Structure formats: C-alpha cells, structure tokens
LUMBADREN-540397 format. One record per residue: residue number from 1; residue in three letters; x, y, z of N, C-alpha, C in turn. Coordinates in steps of 0.2 Angstrom, whole numbers. Example, Ala and Ser with C-alpha at 12.3 -4.5 7.8 and 13.67 -1.06 7.14 Angstrom:
BEGIN
num  residuo  n_px  n_py  n_pz  ca_px  ca_py  ca_pz  c_px  c_py  c_pz
1  ALA  66  -28  39  62  -22  39  66  -16  39
2  SER  64  -11  35  68  -5  36  64  0  39
***
This chain:
BEGIN
num  residuo  n_px  n_py  n_pz  ca_px  ca_py  ca_pz  c_px  c_py  c_pz
1  MET  105  476  339  105  477  346  98  475  349
2  SER  99  472  355  93  469  358  88  475  360
3  HIS  81  474  359  76  479  361  73  476  368
4  SER  76  472  372  73  470  378  72  476  383
5  VAL  66  475  387  64  480  391  69  481  397
6  HIS  70  487  399  73  489  405  81  487  405
7  SER  84  489  400  91  488  399  95  492  405
8  THR  100  488  407  105  491  412  110  494  409
9  VAL  114  499  412  120  502  409  125  496  407
10  LEU  126  492  412  131  486  410  129  482  404
11  GLU  122  481  403  120  477  397  121  481  391
12  LEU  120  487  391  121  492  385  128  492  384
13  GLN  132  493  389  139  494  387  143  488  385
14  SER  141  482  388  144  476  386  142  474  378
15  ASN  136  477  376  134  475  369  135  481  364
16  MET  140  485  366  141  492  362  144  490  356
17  TYR  141  492  350  144  491  344  150  495  343
18  PHE  155  491  339  162  493  339  166  493  345
19  GLY  163  491  351  166  491  357  168  484  360
20  THR  166  479  357  167  472  359  175  471  360
21  GLU  177  468  366  184  466  367  185  460  363
22  VAL  188  460  358  190  454  354  197  451  355
23  VAL  201  455  355  208  453  356  212  456  362
24  ASN  217  453  365  221  456  370  226  459  366
25  ARG  227  466  367  231  470  363  239  469  364
26  VAL  240  466  370  247  465  372  252  470  369
27  SER  250  476  371  254  482  367  261  482  369
28  PHE  263  479  374  270  479  376  274  475  372
29  LEU  271  471  368  275  466  363  276  469  356
30  ARG  272  475  355  273  478  348  280  479  346
31  GLU  284  482  351  291  484  349  296  478  350
32  ASN  293  472  351  297  466  351  297  463  344
33  GLY  303  464  340  303  462  333  302  454  332
34  ASP  305  451  337  305  443  336  297  441  337
35  PHE  294  444  342  287  442  343  283  444  337
36  VAL  284  450  334  280  452  328  281  447  322
37  HIS  287  446  322  289  441  316  286  434  317
38  ASP  286  431  323  283  425  324  275  426  323
39  ALA  272  431  325  265  432  325  263  433  317
40  ILE  266  437  313  264  438  307  265  432  302
41  THR  270  428  304  272  422  300  268  416  302
42  HIS  265  416  308  262  410  310  256  408  306
43  PRO  255  401  306  249  399  301  242  401  303
44  SER  241  402  310  235  404  312  233  412  312
45  ALA  238  416  310  238  423  310  232  425  305
46  ARG  228  430  308  222  432  304  224  439  301
47  PHE  221  440  295  222  447  292  216  450  289
48  ILE  215  456  291  209  460  289  211  465  284
49  PHE  208  466  278  211  470  273  207  477  271
50  TYR  211  482  270  208  489  269  211  492  263
51  ASN  207  495  259  209  500  253  207  507  255
52  LYS  211  511  256  209  518  258  204  518  264
53  THR  206  514  269  202  512  275  195  509  274
54  ASP  194  507  268  188  503  266  189  496  267
55  PRO  185  492  271  186  485  272  184  481  266
56  LEU  188  475  266  186  470  261  180  466  263
57  VAL  175  465  259  169  461  262  167  456  256
58  VAL  164  451  258  161  446  254  153  446  255
59  LYS  149  447  250  142  446  251  139  443  245
60  PRO  133  440  247  129  439  253  133  434  258
61  SER  133  436  264  136  431  269  135  433  276
62  ASP  134  429  280  132  430  287  138  434  290
63  ASN  144  432  289  150  435  291  153  439  285
64  LYS  152  445  284  153  449  278  161  451  278
65  LEU  164  453  284  171  455  284  176  449  282
66  VAL  180  450  277  185  445  275  190  445  280
67  ILE  191  439  283  197  438  287  200  431  285
68  LEU  207  432  283  210  427  280  216  424  285
69  THR  218  418  284  224  416  288  230  415  283
70  ASN  236  413  287  242  411  283  241  404  281
71  GLY  240  400  285  240  393  284  233  390  282
72  ASP  234  384  279  228  380  278  224  377  284
73  HIS  218  376  284  214  373  289  215  376  296
74  GLN  215  382  296  216  386  303  209  388  305
75  LEU  205  383  306  198  384  308  197  384  315
76  ILE  202  385  319  201  385  327  195  390  328
77  LYS  191  388  333  186  393  335  188  400  337
78  SER  187  404  333  189  411  334  183  416  334
79  PRO  184  422  335  178  427  336  174  427  329
80  THR  177  426  324  173  426  317  176  420  313
81  ASP  172  418  308  174  413  303  178  417  298
82  VAL  183  413  295  187  416  290  183  414  283
83  ALA  186  418  278  182  418  272  184  412  268
84  ALA  190  409  270  193  403  266  196  398  270
85  ASP  196  392  269  199  387  272  207  386  270
86  GLU  208  389  264  215  389  261  218  395  263
87  GLY  224  394  266  228  400  268  232  404  263
88  LEU  233  410  264  237  415  260  244  412  258
89  ALA  247  409  263  254  407  263  255  402  257
90  ARG  250  399  254  251  395  248  253  399  242
91  HIS  253  406  243  255  410  237  262  413  239
92  PRO  267  411  235  274  414  236  274  422  236
93  GLN  270  425  233  270  432  233  268  435  240
94  TRP  263  432  243  261  433  250  267  432  255
95  GLN  270  426  254  276  425  258  281  430  258
96  ARG  282  433  252  287  438  251  285  445  254
97  VAL  279  446  254  276  452  257  276  452  264
98  VAL  275  447  267  275  446  275  282  446  277
99  ARG  287  442  274  294  442  276  297  449  275
100  THR  295  453  269  298  459  268  296  464  274
101  TRP  289  464  275  287  469  280  290  467  287
102  SER  290  461  289  293  459  295  300  462  296
103  GLU  304  461  291  311  463  291  312  471  291
104  LEU  307  474  288  307  482  288  305  484  294
105  ASN  300  481  297  297  483  304  303  483  309
106  LYS  306  477  309  311  476  314  317  480  314
107  SER  319  482  308  325  487  307  323  494  307
108  MET  316  495  307  314  502  307  316  506  300
109  ASP  316  502  295  318  505  288  314  511  287
110  ALA  318  517  285  315  523  283  311  523  277
111  ASP  311  518  273  307  517  267  302  512  267
112  ILE  300  510  273  295  505  274  288  506  271
113  ARG  286  512  270  280  514  267  280  512  259
114  ASN  286  513  256  286  512  249  287  505  247
115  LYS  290  501  252  292  494  250  287  489  252
116  SER  282  491  256  278  485  258  271  488  260
117  PRO  265  484  259  259  486  262  260  488  269
118  GLY  255  492  272  256  493  279  252  488  283
119  PHE  255  485  288  253  481  293  252  484  300
120  VAL  247  482  304  246  484  310  244  478  315
121  PHE  248  477  320  246  471  324  241  474  329
122  LEU  235  470  329  229  472  333  229  468  340
123  GLY  232  462  340  232  459  346  231  451  346
124  LEU  231  448  351  230  441  352  223  439  354
125  TYR  220  434  350  214  431  353  216  426  358
126  ASP  216  427  364  219  422  369  213  421  374
127  GLN  216  417  380  211  415  385  208  421  388
128  SER  211  427  389  208  432  392  202  435  389
129  VAL  201  434  382  195  436  379  191  430  376
130  GLY  192  424  379  188  419  378  190  413  374
131  LEU  197  413  372  199  407  368  200  401  373
132  ASP  198  395  371  199  389  375  205  385  372
133  LEU  211  386  375  217  383  372  216  375  372
134  HIS  212  372  376  211  365  376  206  362  372
135  SER  202  366  368  197  364  364  199  359  359
136  LEU  195  355  357  197  350  351  197  354  345
137  LYS  202  352  341  203  355  334  200  350  329
138  ILE  198  353  323  196  349  318  201  346  314
139  TYR  207  350  313  212  347  309  219  347  313
140  ASP  223  343  311  230  342  314  234  348  313
141  ASP  232  352  307  236  358  305  235  364  310
142  GLU  230  364  313  228  369  317  233  371  323
143  ARG  235  377  323  240  379  328  238  385  332
144  TYR  241  386  338  241  393  341  248  395  341
145  LEU  248  402  341  255  405  342  257  404  350
146  ASP  263  402  351  265  402  358  272  405  358
147  PHE  272  411  361  278  415  362  281  415  369
148  GLN  287  412  370  290  412  376  286  408  381
149  GLY  282  404  379  278  400  384  273  404  388
150  ARG  272  410  387  268  415  391  262  418  387
151  TYR  263  419  381  258  423  377  256  418  371
152  GLN  250  415  372  247  410  367  241  413  364
153  GLY  240  411  358  233  413  355  234  414  347
154  ILE  229  418  345  229  419  337  230  426  336
155  PRO  235  428  332  237  435  331  232  438  325
156  PHE  230  444  326  226  447  321  230  454  319
157  PHE  230  455  312  233  460  309  228  464  304
158  ALA  229  471  304  226  474  299  231  476  293
159  VAL  228  476  287  233  476  281  230  482  277
160  ASP  235  487  275  233  492  271  236  491  264
161  VAL  232  489  259  234  488  252  233  493  247
162  THR  232  499  250  230  505  246  235  506  240
163  ASN  241  506  242  246  508  237  249  502  233
164  PHE  246  496  235  249  490  232  244  486  229
165  PRO  242  488  223  236  485  219  237  477  218
166  ASP  244  476  217  245  469  215  243  464  221
167  VAL  245  467  227  243  463  233  235  463  234
168  ALA  232  468  233  225  468  233  222  463  228
169  ASP  224  463  222  222  458  217  223  451  220
170  LEU  229  450  223  230  443  225  225  441  230
171  VAL  224  445  235  219  444  241  212  443  238
172  VAL  210  448  234  203  447  231  202  441  227
173  ASN  207  439  223  206  433  219  206  427  223
174  HIS  210  427  229  210  421  233  203  420  236
175  VAL  200  426  238  193  425  241  188  423  236
176  LYS  189  426  230  184  424  224  185  416  223
177  GLN  191  414  223  192  406  222  189  402  227
178  ALA  189  405  233  186  401  239  178  401  239
179  VAL  175  406  236  168  406  235  166  404  228
180  LYS  170  402  224  169  400  217  163  395  218
181  GLY  158  396  213  152  391  213  146  395  216
182  ASP  147  400  220  142  404  222  141  410  218
183  ASP  136  409  213  135  414  208  133  421  211
184  ASP  131  421  217  128  428  220  134  431  224
185  ALA  139  428  225  145  431  229  148  436  226
186  GLU  149  442  230  153  448  227  159  449  232
187  VAL  165  451  230  170  452  234  173  459  232
188  PHE  173  464  237  175  471  235  176  475  242
189  PHE  180  480  241  181  485  246  175  490  247
190  THR  172  490  252  166  494  253  167  501  257
191  TYR  164  506  254  164  512  257  157  514  261
192  SER  153  509  260  146  510  262  145  508  270
193  ARG  142  513  273  141  511  280  136  506  281
194  ARG  132  505  276  126  500  276  130  493  277
195  HIS  136  492  275  139  486  275  142  485  282
196  TYR  147  490  284  150  488  290  146  491  296
197  LEU  140  493  296  136  494  301  131  488  302
198  SER  132  483  298  128  477  299  133  471  300
199  PHE  139  472  302  144  467  304  141  464  310
200  PRO  142  457  311  142  455  318  146  459  323
201  HIS  145  459  329  148  463  334  156  462  334
202  HIS  158  456  334  165  455  334  169  457  328
203  GLU  165  456  322  168  459  316  168  467  316
204  ALA  163  470  319  163  477  319  169  480  323
205  ALA  170  476  329  175  479  333  182  478  330
206  LEU  183  472  326  190  472  323  190  477  317
207  TYR  185  478  313  185  483  308  187  490  311
208  SER  184  491  316  185  498  319  192  499  322
209  HIS  194  494  325  201  494  328  206  495  322
210  GLY  206  491  317  211  492  311  210  498  308
211  LYS  203  500  307  202  506  303  205  513  306
212  MET  204  513  313  206  519  316  214  520  316
213  TYR  218  514  316  225  514  316  227  516  309
214  LEU  224  513  304  226  514  297  224  521  295
215  ASP  219  524  297  217  531  295  222  535  298
216  TRP  224  534  304  229  539  307  236  538  304
217  LEU  238  532  302  244  531  298  244  535  291
218  SER  238  534  288  238  537  281  238  545  281
219  ARG  235  548  287  235  555  287  241  558  289
220  ASN  245  554  293  251  557  296  257  555  292
221  LEU  260  558  287  265  556  283  272  560  284
222  PHE  271  566  288  276  571  289  276  573  296
223  CYS  282  574  298  283  576  305  281  583  307
224  PRO  276  584  312  274  591  313  279  595  316
225  GLY  285  592  318  290  596  321  295  599  316
226  CYS  297  595  311  302  597  307  300  596  299
227  GLY  295  593  298  293  592  291  296  586  287
228  SER  300  582  291  303  576  288  298  570  288
229  LYS  299  565  284  295  559  283  294  556  290
230  VAL  288  553  291  288  549  297  286  542  295
231  ILE  288  537  299  287  530  297  283  526  303
232  PRO  279  521  301  276  517  307  282  513  309
233  ILE  282  512  316  286  507  319  282  503  324
234  HIS  285  499  328  282  495  333  275  492  330
235  ALA  276  488  324  270  485  321  264  490  320
236  GLY  266  496  318  261  501  316  258  504  322
237  GLY  261  503  328  258  507  334  261  513  336
238  LYS  266  516  332  269  522  334  272  525  327
239  LEU  273  531  327  276  535  321  283  537  324
240  ARG  288  537  319  294  539  321  297  544  315
241  CYS  300  550  317  302  555  313  309  552  310
242  THR  310  553  303  316  550  300  322  555  300
243  ASN  321  561  303  326  566  304  331  564  308
244  ASN  337  562  306  343  560  310  348  565  311
245  SER  346  571  310  351  577  310  354  577  318
246  LYS  360  578  318  363  579  325  366  587  325
247  ASN  364  591  320  366  598  320  364  601  326
248  ASP  367  606  329  365  610  335  360  615  333
249  LYS  360  617  326  356  622  324  348  620  325
250  ASP  344  625  328  337  623  329  334  621  322
251  ASP  336  624  316  333  623  310  333  616  308
252  TYR  338  612  311  339  605  308  337  600  314
253  GLN  337  602  320  335  597  325  328  596  325
254  CYS  325  590  326  318  589  327  316  589  334
255  PRO  311  594  335  308  594  342  304  588  344
256  VAL  301  585  340  297  579  341  301  573  342
257  ARG  306  571  338  310  565  339  314  565  345
258  GLY  316  571  347  321  571  353  317  572  359
259  ALA  310  573  359  306  573  365  305  567  369
260  SER  306  567  376  305  561  380  298  558  379
261  VAL  293  563  379  286  561  378  283  565  373
262  SER  280  562  368  277  566  363  270  563  361
263  ASN  264  566  362  258  563  359  257  564  352
264  LEU  262  567  348  262  567  341  264  560  338
265  SER  267  556  342  269  550  339  265  544  340
266  PHE  259  545  343  254  539  345  248  541  342
267  PRO  244  536  341  237  537  337  233  542  341
268  ARG  229  545  337  225  551  339  218  548  340
269  THR  215  550  346  208  548  347  204  555  350
270  ASP  199  557  346  196  563  348  190  562  352
271  ALA  190  565  358  184  564  363  178  568  361
272  VAL  172  565  361  166  568  360  161  567  365
273  VAL  158  572  368  153  570  373  146  570  369
274  ILE  142  565  371  136  564  368  131  563  374
275  THR  125  566  374  121  567  380  114  566  378
276  ALA  110  562  382  103  562  382  101  566  388
277  VAL  97  572  386  95  577  391  88  575  393
278  THR  87  575  400  80  573  402  79  577  409
279  ASN  73  576  411  71  579  418  72  574  423
280  THR  70  576  429  71  572  435  68  565  435
281  ASP  61  565  433  58  559  433  58  555  426
282  ARG  62  558  422  63  555  415  57  555  411
283  SER  52  559  412  46  559  408  46  563  402
284  LYS  52  567  402  53  571  396  60  570  394
285  ILE  61  570  387  68  570  384  69  575  379
286  LEU  75  578  379  76  583  374  80  580  368
287  LEU  77  581  362  80  578  356  81  584  351
288  SER  86  584  347  88  589  343  88  587  336
289  LEU  87  591  331  87  589  324  93  594  321
290  ASN  98  590  319  104  594  316  102  595  308
291  LYS  105  600  306  104  602  299  106  597  294
292  ARG  111  593  296  113  587  291  107  582  290
293  HIS  103  582  295  98  576  295  91  579  294
294  ALA  90  585  291  84  588  290  79  584  286
295  ASN  82  581  281  77  577  276  75  571  279
296  THR  79  568  284  77  562  287  73  562  293
297  LYS  73  569  296  70  570  302  72  565  308
298  MET  79  564  308  82  560  313  84  565  319
299  TYR  80  564  324  81  568  330  86  563  335
300  SER  91  567  338  96  563  342  98  567  348
301  CYS  103  564  351  106  567  357  110  574  356
302  THR  112  577  361  116  583  360  123  580  360
303  ALA  128  583  355  135  580  355  139  586  353
304  GLY  146  585  355  151  590  352  158  588  355
305  PHE  163  590  352  170  588  354  172  592  360
306  MET  175  588  364  178  591  370  184  596  368
307  GLU  185  601  372  190  606  371  195  605  376
308  PRO  201  608  375  207  607  380  205  610  387
309  SER  207  606  392  206  608  399  199  608  401
310  GLU  195  604  398  188  603  400  187  596  403
311  THR  183  596  409  181  589  411  175  587  407
312  VAL  173  581  407  167  578  403  161  582  405
313  GLU  160  583  412  154  586  414  154  594  412
314  VAL  159  597  412  159  604  409  158  604  402
315  ALA  161  600  398  160  600  391  153  598  389
316  THR  150  594  393  143  592  392  138  597  393
317  ARG  139  601  399  134  607  400  135  612  395
318  ARG  142  613  393  143  618  388  140  617  381
319  GLU  140  611  379  137  609  372  130  609  373
320  ILE  127  607  378  119  607  379  117  615  378
321  TRP  121  619  382  119  626  382  120  629  375
322  GLU  126  628  372  127  631  366  123  629  360
323  GLU  121  623  360  116  620  355  109  622  356
324  THR  107  621  362  99  621  364  97  627  368
325  GLY  102  630  372  100  635  377  98  633  383
326  VAL  98  626  384  95  623  390  101  622  395
327  THR  99  623  402  104  623  407  103  616  411
328  ALA  109  612  411  109  606  414  111  607  421
329  ASN  108  603  426  110  604  433  115  599  435
330  SER  114  593  432  119  587  434  120  583  428
331  VAL  126  580  428  128  576  422  131  570  425
332  SER  129  564  422  132  557  424  135  554  418
333  LEU  141  552  418  144  548  413  142  541  414
334  VAL  139  538  408  137  531  409  139  526  404
335  MET  142  528  398  145  523  394  149  526  388
336  THR  153  522  385  157  525  379  156  520  373
337  GLN  158  523  368  158  519  361  164  522  357
338  PRO  168  517  354  173  519  349  169  521  343
339  TRP  170  526  339  167  528  333  172  529  327
340  PRO  173  524  323  179  525  318  177  529  312
341  PHE  175  535  313  173  540  308  176  547  309
342  PRO  182  548  309  187  543  308  190  540  314
343  ALA  190  544  320  194  541  326  191  544  332
344  ASN  184  543  333  181  547  339  180  542  345
345  LEU  180  544  351  178  541  357  172  544  359
346  MET  166  541  358  160  544  361  159  543  368
347  ILE  158  548  372  158  548  379  150  549  381
348  GLY  147  544  382  139  545  383  137  547  390
349  CYS  133  552  391  131  555  397  123  555  397
350  ILE  121  556  404  114  558  405  114  564  409
351  ALA  111  569  406  111  576  409  104  577  412
352  THR  103  579  418  97  580  421  95  588  422
353  VAL  90  590  420  88  597  420  82  598  425
354  GLU  83  602  430  77  603  435  73  609  432
355  PHE  67  607  430  62  612  427  60  617  432
356  ASN  61  623  430  59  629  434  56  635  430
357  GLY  55  634  424  53  639  419  58  642  415
358  GLU  65  641  418  70  645  414  75  639  412
359  ASN  77  635  416  82  630  414  80  626  408
360  GLU  74  624  407  72  620  401  70  624  395
361  SER  71  631  395  69  635  389  74  634  384
362  ILE  72  633  378  76  631  372  77  638  368
363  ASP  84  638  366  86  644  362  91  641  357
364  LEU  89  642  351  94  639  346  98  644  342
365  ASP  98  650  345  102  656  342  109  656  344
366  HIS  112  652  348  119  653  350  124  651  344
367  ASP  124  644  342  129  642  337  126  640  331
368  GLY  119  639  330  116  638  324  117  632  321
369  GLU  119  626  325  120  620  322  113  616  321
370  LEU  108  618  325  102  614  324  96  618  321
371  ILE  92  614  318  86  618  315  80  616  320
372  ASP  80  612  324  75  611  329  77  607  335
373  ALA  74  608  341  75  605  347  69  605  351
374  LYS  67  599  354  60  599  357  61  594  363
375  TRP  57  596  368  56  592  374  50  587  372
376  PHE  52  580  371  47  575  369  44  572  376
377  ASP  38  570  376  36  565  381  40  559  380
378  THR  42  556  385  46  550  384  42  544  382
379  SER  35  544  384  31  539  381  30  539  374
380  VAL  31  545  370  31  546  363  37  543  360
381  VAL  43  544  363  49  542  361  49  534  361
382  ARG  46  531  367  46  524  368  43  520  362
383  LYS  39  524  358  36  520  352  41  519  347
384  LEU  46  523  347  52  522  342  57  518  344
385  VAL  58  517  351  63  513  354  60  506  354
386  TYR  54  505  355  50  498  355  45  498  350
387  PRO  46  498  343  41  499  338  36  493  338
388  ASP  38  487  341  34  481  341  29  481  346
389  GLU  29  486  351  24  486  356  18  489  354
390  GLN  18  494  349  13  498  348  13  501  341
391  SER  8  504  338  8  507  331  12  513  332
392  LEU  15  515  326  19  521  326  15  526  322
393  ASP  14  532  326  11  538  323  15  544  324
394  VAL  22  543  324  27  548  325  31  550  319
395  ASP  31  556  317  34  558  311  41  560  312
396  MET  45  555  314  52  557  315  56  550  316
397  LEU  63  550  316  67  544  317  72  545  322
398  LEU  74  540  325  79  540  330  86  537  327
399  PRO  92  538  330  98  536  327  98  528  327
400  MET  102  525  323  102  518  322  104  515  328
401  PRO  101  509  329  102  505  335  109  503  337
402  GLU  114  503  332  121  502  333  124  508  337
403  SER  121  514  337  125  520  340  123  521  347
404  ILE  128  524  350  128  526  357  122  530  359
405  ALA  120  535  354  114  539  354  108  535  356
406  PHE  107  530  352  101  526  353  101  523  360
407  SER  107  520  362  108  517  368  106  522  374
408  LEU  108  528  373  107  533  379  99  535  379
409  ILE  96  535  373  89  537  373  85  531  376
410  LYS  87  525  374  84  519  376  84  519  384
411  LEU  90  521  387  91  520  394  86  525  397
412  VAL  85  531  395  81  536  398  74  533  397
413  VAL  72  530  392  65  527  391  64  522  396
414  ASP  69  517  397  69  512  402  68  514  409
415  GLU  72  520  411  72  522  417  65  526  419
416  HIS  62  529  414  56  531  415  51  526  416
417  SER  51  520  413  47  515  415  47  512  422
418  LYS  54  513  424  55  511  431  52  516  436
419  PHE  52  522  434  49  527  438  42  526  439
420  LYS  39  524  434  31  523  435  29  517  439
421  LEU  34  512  440  32  506  444  30  508  451
***
C-alpha cells in the first residue's frame, strides 16, 4: 500500500486490498447453463485452485497465485499472469472433469458434490473492468468468450479440489512441469497469511472472491430447514435443498426450499464495524490492544460484529462504548473492505469524540476484550504510519498496511496534518 502523504478516502478505497474490482460478476448469467458451459470449456477460461480453501501458489514468483487456462497460448493481457503457457485441456482427465461438472451443474444433479470438484463462476474480465477487446494478441490461438454477441471477455472460475486428490495432483504436476528448470520453485496449497497477504492487488481480490464462496459451500452441507443434503446450483452461486417431498405433513416438507425468498440459500457475508476513534481536530486517536495481540503489542481500531436491527452508526457507538467505555458523538462511514477470514465485510468508520472530561474517559471493565486502550497523540502514531520520515521510538505496532484498520488510522493522521496547515 502506498504511504503517500494526505491520502483521500477515494484513494484509499480504490486501493483497498481484497477489494479491487477484477471481474464483472454478470450474476444473472450464473443460472444460464448454456453460458456456464461455454465459459468453463472456453480456451481462455482461468482457474484458481483451492484445497480446504487454501490457494495454490508458486514461489518464488512475482505472481504467486496459480491461475491456469484451458487452452494453450492464452496470454491475452489479463489482470494477472498465468503460471503456464500450456493449458489444462491438453489433459484428457481435465477435459472429463470440466465436462462432467458442466453437465451436473446444468441438470442440478443431487450428487454433484460427490461426482466432481466444486466450481464457482467468479465473473468475466471484460471491457467494464479494463479489458481492451481490440488489443493486439501475441498468438493466433488467443480467444475471448463471446456469448450471444453481448457478453465478451475472459471467464474466471474458482475450483475446490479438496475431496479430489487426483485432480489436485494433476494441477500441481502441470504447474511443476511449467516451472521445470527453476530449482527454487515450489508449488503448494498454502495456509499462511504471509503468502496471500503479499499477493498483488488483483490476485488478492480473486483469491478472496473464490475463497469466500468455497468456504460458504464447504460449511453448508445440510438444509437448516429439514436436514436434507443441499447442493450448489447456478455455478456455485446458490444452494438448493434436495428434499423433493410433496407430503402435506410438516415433518416432511422443507420450509426453506418452498420459500419464495430465503437468505439461507445464498452466500453469507458477516458485517463488522471497524472504527478509528478520534477527537474534533484529529490531534488524538484512540487505539486498543486486544488480548490476542498482547505479545506483539499491535494496537488497532475498535471493531465488532453488527447485531440484528442495528444501523452502522448505532453498532459503531455500541462497540466503542462496550470495549473502551468512550462515548462517541458522531460517526461517519468512510470505506469498506472484504475480509475473507472467513467471510466478513469490514465497514470502516471514523468516530469523533467531543472531549468534555467524561466522553473520552476509558473504562475496560464492560466486556473484557481488551487489555489496554489509550488516547495517543496523532503525531506519535504518524511515526508508525510514515516510518521513513523520522526515527522510530515507539514500542508498539500498527495493523498491516493491507488492512482497513491501517487505512483508517492513516486517514486520521493525514486529516490531522491538514488541520495544522
């Protein structure tokens, strides 16, 4: 993340890690079986692989996330480089996997989870997100998907190989063959945040997109209404209960499958408010130390899950008071960030406290989550936001630059600088 002085909200939001818009999701096409078939079998189709939601990576490499294509020589300028010039479709086994899943998805087969790795259609890299359809191609083999003359681009899919080790081996060996000759190259599914928090922004967004969907699909195997198996339909974008009972008895009818609208059938996103708490002229900033980060002394923003029937503003003031005892007078929503651990939407706010001897008083005895909270001089925190400007004599850490917490803290520091002008 850039450490340029005086960031604006727009600059911070447009550069938000995990939040880059890489593909046009064209969500209305997910239930079109013909489109999904054309997309997944197209030579340009890109595939990102996961095992237990851990992404496949190759290192050392500038582009660590493995992204493979169906066809050979599909090196059209896309958001990221692929790991191999040779496509997966050269393997008959991969062709069978793709064909089988496409047929099962179109027919909504009740046994789709057992017969095929899980695929999720992520979207099209198209003109709306930066693809130049008229750019020169390197190879004659390069193609764009063109569906009905209206939807053109490069389709992206997430692939879950957790329960299909033979497919995982096929993909890993394919990549190893591509990097053959590089003695330092390693290909593996990683669980380490050190790896996927160092992806380039486009790769991070693709990883997050696929991970959130696959985590949701892997956690939801049975219907919450009747206990029957649920299966992914619409290219992984929705769950369907397999209970086909027409019996009039309540014990057999599924209240979820028969509902006209059900939020149990769609991916879950958990809303979290995260807030930089400051005073009117931004000369002070309230940072807290959670028990989980006691050893590292990482001070951060106040954060917590929203509860039912709360506005963002109410939830923010509640979390600040519950954790620190401080009373916020105003709250402004300024930016958001997807956070795929496992499926959070971080709603970033700035809360202003009018100092009067009571509002700013700290009390950690309400919910006991924190071991410390302090009002820091913003000039002190600035040393951690801009470590190149001056020597560091502060015995604490801030959140990683990829996090919205850091962006919010940076915004307060920059606004304080403007106040002093």
